[in-house]
N, C-alpha and C positions, 0 to 999 in steps of 0.2 A: 630325558632327552636322548641319551644314548640308546635306550631300549627301543624308542620309536624309530630311530634311524636303522637299528638292526632289524626290526620287523619290516620296515619298508624295503630294505635290501633283500631280505628273505622272500618277500612277496614278489618283488621284481624278478628275482632269480627263478622262482617257480613259474612265473608267467612266461619267461623266456624259454624254459624247458618245455612247457605246454605248447607254445607256438611252434617250436622246432619239431615237436612230435607231430603236430597237425600238418606242418609243411611236408613231413615225410609221407603222410597219408594221402596227399594230393596226387591226382593222376597226371603228373607232369613228366616230361623227359628229364633225364639226369642233369643236363646242363641248367635248365630253368630251376630245378629243385635246389641245385647248389647255389645259384645266384640268390634265390629267396632265403636260403639259410644264412648266407653271408650278410644280407641286408638285416635279417632279424638279429644276428649276433652284434652287428655294428650298433643298431638301435639299442640293444640291451646293454652294451658296454657304456654308451653315452648316458643312458638313464641311471646306471649304477654309479657312474662318476658324478652325476648330479647329487645323488644321495651322500656321496663322500665329500661334497662341497668343493669339488675340483673346478666345476663350471659355475 
């Protein structure tokens, strides 16, 4: 049970890192890129909290 939660957290973390990298590669101005990064981080934190059974 704990190992599956740990694997889920690890996969979620890696997906967040990948999406943040891809957002950096987009041809956007700095302000839009920053907004996109903030949105990705917020979604990532919420999904990690779901794995930790907070929500």
